[in-house]
N, C-alpha and C positions, 0 to 999 in steps of 0.2 A: 160661564157655561162650558167653555172649552176645557178649563181646568177640571171641573167636576166630571165632565165627560171622559177625560183621560183617566181620572181616578177610578171611575166605575168600569171603564174598559179594562184596566189592569186587573181589577177584581174578577171580571169575567174570564180573562185569560188565565189567571192563577188557579181558578177553580175549574178550569177546562170546561167551560160552558158547552153543552151538547150542540147547540145550533152553530156556534162559531167553529168548533172543531170539525163538525160535519161538512160545513161549507169549505173549510180549508183543505180537508182531505180530498173532497171532490174536485176542487180547483187544481190541486197538484196532480191527481190521477188523470183528469181530462187533458191537461196540458202536456203531461209526459207522454201519454199515448199518442196524441196528435203529433208531437214533435218527433217521436221515434219513427213513426210511419213516414212523416214528411222528410225526415233526414235520410231514411233508407232510400227513398225514391229520389229525393232532391240531390244528394251527393252523386248518385249514379248519373242523373241527368246533367248536372253541372260538369262532370268529367267528360261526358259524351259531347256536350256542346263545345268544350274547350279543345278537344282533340280531333273532332271530326268536321269535315267540310262538306256541306250539302246545300242545295238550293233553299233559300228561305231561312238559313241559320240565323242571320242577323236579326230578322224579324222575330224569331222565337226568343232570342236573347233580350230584345227590347221589350217584348211582351212580359217576360218574367220581371224585368226591371220595373216596368209600370205596375205590375202586380204588387210590388213592395209598398206602394203608396196608396193602394185602394182602401178607402174607408171601411172599417169593420162592419158598419151598418149596411153597406152595400153588399158585402160578402154574406151577411146575415139574411138580407133580402133575397139574394140569389139562392141560398141554401133553403130558405123557406119555400120558395117556388119549386125547388127541386124535390123537396120532401113532402109537400102538401098532397092532399088526396089526388089532385089532378096533375101532380108533378110526375117526372120520370121515375122517381123512387118512392112514390106514394104508397105503393102496395106493401112496402116493408114496414110501414107505420113507425118510422123513426122520429117523426116530429115530436118535440117536447120530451125528448129522452136525452140522456147524457151522450149517446152516440151521435145525435144530431150536432151537439156542441163540438164533439171530437172532429166530425166532418168539416164543420165551419172553420175550426182552428187549424185543421190540416191545410185548407186552402189559404189560410193566413200565413202559415209557416213555410209552405213550399216555395214561393217565390224568393223568400229571404235566403233559404239554404241553397237553392239553385244559383241565384245571382252571385252570392259571395263565394261559393265553391268554384263557379266558372271563372270569376275574376282572379281567384287565388292561383288556380292551375294555369290560366293564361299568362300570368305574370312570372311564372317560374323561369329560372335561368335556363336558357336553351341548351346548355350543356347537360342538364338532367335528361332531356329527351334524347340527345345525341349519344350519351353514355349508355342509356338503356338499350338503344337500337344497336350500338356497337357490340355490346355484350350478348346480343342475341336473345334478349328477354322476350318472352311471349306476351300476348295481349294482356293476360291477367297480371303477370309480373310487372309489366310496364304501368298498368293502372294502379297497382298497389304502391309502386315507387312514387308516382305522382301524388297520390293521396298522402303518403307518408311525408313527403316534402312539404305539402301544404296543410299539414295536420293542425297547426295552430290556428290558421284562419278558418279552417273548417269547424274546429271546436268553437271558435268565436261566432260563426254563423249559427250553429246549433243553439248556443246560449242566447243569442239575440232573438232567435225564433221563439225560444221558451219564454223569454221575458215579455215579448209581444203577446203571446197566447195567454200567459198567466194573468196579465193585467187588463185584458180586453173586456169590454162590456157589451158592445152591440150584438155580437154573434150569440153570446150566452143568453141575452135577454130575448132575442127574436126567435131563435129556434129551440131554446131550452124552456122558456116560459116561466123561469124562476119558481118552480114548484118545490115547496118545502120537503126536504128529505129525499128528493129525487133529482132535481136539476139545479138547485140553488147553489151558486158559486159565491166566492168572496165578493166579487165585484157587484153581482146582482143583489146579493144580500145587503151590501153596504148601501146601495142606492135605495132599496126598499126600506130598510130600518131607519135611514135618515129621513126619508119622506114621511114615515109614520111618527117621527119625533123621538124614536129610540136612538138618541145620539150616542149613548155609551156603546151599544152593540155595533153601530156603524164605525165608531172609532176603533173598537177592538179588532174588527175585521180589516180595517184600513192599516192598523199597525202590523198585522201579519203580512198583508200585501207589501207594505213598505219594507219590512225586514227582509223578505225573500227577494224583493226587487233590488235592494241594496247589496245583498250578497251576490246576486247574479251580476250586477253592475261592477262590483269590485273584481270579480273573476274576469269579466270582459276587459276591464282596464288592465289587469295583470297580463292577460293574453295579448292584448294590443301592444303593450310595452315590449313583451318578449318577441312579438312578431316584428316590431320596428327594429329591435336590436339584431334580430336574425338577418333582416334585409341589409343592415349596415355591414 
């Protein structure tokens, strides 16, 4: 069954099956948008937490660290409550749209980017901070210097966040609704097709997921290696 499923899956991929390609494009689009927004806010937040001291800072850092391990179904549940008709954002009618999935994946990616960025900048050689101050660099210049020095780990954080978002199922299923042609992603489509007995379609979508996940993992491994060499 598995052999025949893989053969049929390869045929679907080679003829660019509409359902498979549609789900793949939507998965990429949703994940990229969510990660770009989360990275923009998360990198700035991580930098702020690493360089500023204020009451409750440790609690905020711990909160983001805990956020990295929150199950996606819980994030989906919270987003569902937020976007439902009685929720705070119910008036915008975003539930069961791709923007609902983007919102959920934003909450999934944000703690990852914030935590890894904060850790990278906190671990920088103190001479980086001292040199920037000695040269009279302004706030923006100092911030850019810190980010430049920690760029490999920050790139690692962004890729890790993308990998989590691209392969998650709970959020997309709960707030997206798995609507054909509108909110169906690779993960939700794989679950549905397999449940319906369409094993070939499920494998085809899983192969795309696996391929992109492997590419991201290889890039993360390469960056991790370069980061380790840089620290040595």
